[in-house]
N, C-alpha and C positions, 0 to 999 in steps of 0.2 A: 074229673081229672082223667086225662088220656093215658092209658097204659103204655102207649108207644113213647111217651115222654120219658119214661124210666128205662128205655132200652139202653143197654150198655154195649159198647163194642168190645170184641174180644181183645183187640190191641191195647185199649186203655186199661183193661183189667190186667192183662199180661204185664204191662209196663209197671203198674203200681205193685203187683204181686212180686215182681222181680226186685223192686226197691225194698219191700218188706223183707224178702229173703236175704238180701245183702245186709240190711240193718241187723238182722238176727245172726250174722256171722257166717252165712252160707252153709247151714247145716245140711247133712244128708237126710233124705227122706222128707216127709211132711209137706209136699208141695201144695196139697189142698188147704193147709192151714193158711198160707199166704194168699192163695187164690180167693178163698172165701172171705178173708179179712179185706182184701181189695174190693171185692164185689160189695160187701157191706158198707164200706166207707164211701164208695162212689154212689151207691144208691141213696145213702144218707145225705150226701152233699147235694145230689140232684133233687131230693125231696125238700131240703131246706131252701134251695134256690127258688122253688116254686111257691113257697108259702108267702102270703102277704104279710107285710109288717103289721104289728098290732095297731099302730097308730092309724093305718089306712082303714082298718075295720071301724075304728071309732069315728073317723072323719068322713067316711063314705068312700065312694069310688074315686080312683085316681085317674085323671085325664092326661093323656100323653099327647 
């Protein structure tokens, strides 16, 4: 697996972190809480999108 595949852009983290902050009622302080949560979610989504479906493992390679 290529590490570059998991590269996240600052803008996409910032946008999601801002959404999290707004959902929490725009509290003062704790900007890193939302930032780290956004990074974690985006990395998790990226990881899940790269995984092969279990059925493809049982059936063999998928041809495109």
